[in-house]
ChimeraX commands (.cxc) that place a marker at each C-alpha (Angstrom):
marker #1 position -31.24,17.83,32.69 radius 0.5
marker #1 position -33.27,19.47,29.95 radius 0.5
marker #1 position -37.00,19.59,30.80 radius 0.5
marker #1 position -38.23,19.57,27.18 radius 0.5
marker #1 position -36.65,16.27,26.02 radius 0.5
marker #1 position -37.11,12.70,27.20 radius 0.5
marker #1 position -34.46,10.75,29.14 radius 0.5
marker #1 position -33.77,8.59,26.08 radius 0.5
marker #1 position -33.04,11.71,24.04 radius 0.5
marker #1 position -30.75,12.99,26.80 radius 0.5
marker #1 position -28.83,9.70,26.73 radius 0.5
marker #1 position -28.59,9.85,22.93 radius 0.5
marker #1 position -27.34,13.42,23.07 radius 0.5
marker #1 position -24.73,12.49,25.68 radius 0.5
marker #1 position -23.53,9.53,23.57 radius 0.5
marker #1 position -23.38,11.76,20.49 radius 0.5
marker #1 position -21.34,14.39,22.33 radius 0.5
marker #1 position -18.91,11.79,23.68 radius 0.5
marker #1 position -18.50,10.25,20.22 radius 0.5
marker #1 position -17.84,13.69,18.72 radius 0.5
marker #1 position -15.28,14.44,21.43 radius 0.5
marker #1 position -13.49,11.12,20.83 radius 0.5
marker #1 position -13.48,11.78,17.07 radius 0.5
marker #1 position -12.02,15.28,17.50 radius 0.5
marker #1 position -9.34,14.00,19.86 radius 0.5
marker #1 position -8.45,11.16,17.48 radius 0.5
marker #1 position -8.27,13.54,14.53 radius 0.5
marker #1 position -6.04,15.90,16.50 radius 0.5
marker #1 position -3.80,13.01,17.49 radius 0.5
marker #1 position -3.49,11.85,13.86 radius 0.5
marker #1 position -2.69,15.36,12.65 radius 0.5
marker #1 position -0.14,15.89,15.41 radius 0.5
marker #1 position 1.58,12.60,14.59 radius 0.5
marker #1 position 1.71,13.43,10.90 radius 0.5
marker #1 position 3.59,16.69,11.58 radius 0.5
marker #1 position 6.75,14.95,12.71 radius 0.5
marker #1 position 7.94,12.17,10.38 radius 0.5
marker #1 position 8.66,8.92,12.14 radius 0.5
marker #1 position 10.96,6.48,10.35 radius 0.5
marker #1 position 9.27,3.18,9.72 radius 0.5
marker #1 position 10.84,0.37,11.72 radius 0.5
marker #1 position 13.02,-1.78,9.53 radius 0.5
marker #1 position 12.64,0.47,6.49 radius 0.5
marker #1 position 16.35,0.41,5.64 radius 0.5
marker #1 position 17.43,-3.02,6.81 radius 0.5
marker #1 position 14.86,-5.22,5.08 radius 0.5
marker #1 position 14.81,-7.12,1.82 radius 0.5
marker #1 position 14.89,-5.16,-1.41 radius 0.5
marker #1 position 11.53,-4.58,-3.06 radius 0.5
marker #1 position 12.53,-6.56,-6.13 radius 0.5
marker #1 position 14.83,-9.50,-5.49 radius 0.5
marker #1 position 17.95,-9.83,-7.58 radius 0.5
marker #1 position 17.54,-11.92,-10.67 radius 0.5
marker #1 position 19.21,-15.26,-10.71 radius 0.5
marker #1 position 21.39,-16.28,-13.60 radius 0.5
marker #1 position 20.15,-18.69,-16.22 radius 0.5
marker #1 position 22.38,-21.39,-14.78 radius 0.5
marker #1 position 20.68,-21.26,-11.41 radius 0.5
marker #1 position 18.01,-23.78,-12.34 radius 0.5
marker #1 position 17.51,-25.73,-15.57 radius 0.5
marker #1 position 13.79,-24.87,-15.71 radius 0.5
marker #1 position 14.54,-21.13,-15.90 radius 0.5
marker #1 position 16.01,-21.15,-19.40 radius 0.5
marker #1 position 14.71,-22.28,-22.77 radius 0.5
marker #1 position 16.79,-23.07,-25.82 radius 0.5
marker #1 position 15.35,-21.43,-28.95 radius 0.5
marker #1 position 15.81,-22.62,-32.48 radius 0.5
marker #1 position 17.17,-20.23,-35.12 radius 0.5
marker #1 position 13.67,-19.74,-36.57 radius 0.5
marker #1 position 12.26,-18.92,-33.12 radius 0.5
marker #1 position 15.05,-16.41,-32.50 radius 0.5
marker #1 position 14.38,-14.71,-35.83 radius 0.5
marker #1 position 10.63,-14.62,-35.17 radius 0.5
marker #1 position 11.24,-13.10,-31.75 radius 0.5
marker #1 position 13.61,-10.50,-33.20 radius 0.5
marker #1 position 10.99,-9.59,-35.82 radius 0.5
marker #1 position 8.37,-9.25,-33.12 radius 0.5
marker #1 position 10.60,-6.98,-31.08 radius 0.5
marker #1 position 11.24,-4.76,-34.13 radius 0.5
marker #1 position 7.46,-4.18,-34.49 radius 0.5
marker #1 position 7.14,-2.69,-30.99 radius 0.5
marker #1 position 7.11,1.14,-31.15 radius 0.5
marker #1 position 9.81,2.67,-28.95 radius 0.5
marker #1 position 8.27,6.11,-28.36 radius 0.5
marker link #1:1,2 radius 0.2
marker link #1:2,3 radius 0.2
marker link #1:3,4 radius 0.2
marker link #1:4,5 radius 0.2
marker link #1:5,6 radius 0.2
marker link #1:6,7 radius 0.2
marker link #1:7,8 radius 0.2
marker link #1:8,9 radius 0.2
marker link #1:9,10 radius 0.2
marker link #1:10,11 radius 0.2
marker link #1:11,12 radius 0.2
marker link #1:12,13 radius 0.2
marker link #1:13,14 radius 0.2
marker link #1:14,15 radius 0.2
marker link #1:15,16 radius 0.2
marker link #1:16,17 radius 0.2
marker link #1:17,18 radius 0.2
marker link #1:18,19 radius 0.2
marker link #1:19,20 radius 0.2
marker link #1:20,21 radius 0.2
marker link #1:21,22 radius 0.2
marker link #1:22,23 radius 0.2
marker link #1:23,24 radius 0.2
marker link #1:24,25 radius 0.2
marker link #1:25,26 radius 0.2
marker link #1:26,27 radius 0.2
marker link #1:27,28 radius 0.2
marker link #1:28,29 radius 0.2
marker link #1:29,30 radius 0.2
marker link #1:30,31 radius 0.2
marker link #1:31,32 radius 0.2
marker link #1:32,33 radius 0.2
marker link #1:33,34 radius 0.2
marker link #1:34,35 radius 0.2
marker link #1:35,36 radius 0.2
marker link #1:36,37 radius 0.2
marker link #1:37,38 radius 0.2
marker link #1:38,39 radius 0.2
marker link #1:39,40 radius 0.2
marker link #1:40,41 radius 0.2
marker link #1:41,42 radius 0.2
marker link #1:42,43 radius 0.2
marker link #1:43,44 radius 0.2
marker link #1:44,45 radius 0.2
marker link #1:45,46 radius 0.2
marker link #1:46,47 radius 0.2
marker link #1:47,48 radius 0.2
marker link #1:48,49 radius 0.2
marker link #1:49,50 radius 0.2
marker link #1:50,51 radius 0.2
marker link #1:51,52 radius 0.2
marker link #1:52,53 radius 0.2
marker link #1:53,54 radius 0.2
marker link #1:54,55 radius 0.2
marker link #1:55,56 radius 0.2
marker link #1:56,57 radius 0.2
marker link #1:57,58 radius 0.2
marker link #1:58,59 radius 0.2
marker link #1:59,60 radius 0.2
marker link #1:60,61 radius 0.2
marker link #1:61,62 radius 0.2
marker link #1:62,63 radius 0.2
marker link #1:63,64 radius 0.2
marker link #1:64,65 radius 0.2
marker link #1:65,66 radius 0.2
marker link #1:66,67 radius 0.2
marker link #1:67,68 radius 0.2
marker link #1:68,69 radius 0.2
marker link #1:69,70 radius 0.2
marker link #1:70,71 radius 0.2
marker link #1:71,72 radius 0.2
marker link #1:72,73 radius 0.2
marker link #1:73,74 radius 0.2
marker link #1:74,75 radius 0.2
marker link #1:75,76 radius 0.2
marker link #1:76,77 radius 0.2
marker link #1:77,78 radius 0.2
marker link #1:78,79 radius 0.2
marker link #1:79,80 radius 0.2
marker link #1:80,81 radius 0.2
marker link #1:81,82 radius 0.2
marker link #1:82,83 radius 0.2
marker link #1:83,84 radius 0.2
view
C-alpha cells in the first residue's frame, strides 16, 4: 500500500482506522438514541422505591416498650437537635 512503511505498520494503521470508525459509529448511535426518550420497561408497574412501613403490631420484635425515664431522656435528646 504505502511504500515508506512496513507491512506491520500498515496492519496497525488499518486496525486503528477500523477501531476509530467503530467508535464514531457507536458514539453516533448513542447520541441518536439519547435524542428520543424511551420509557424504561416496567418503570411504572414495579414495586415502590421505599416499601410501606408496617405497623408496630406486625411483629413483636419491631417495637420496644420504653420506661418513663427513657421516654423523658429521648424527649430531651430530641429537643437538643437544631431544627434549622
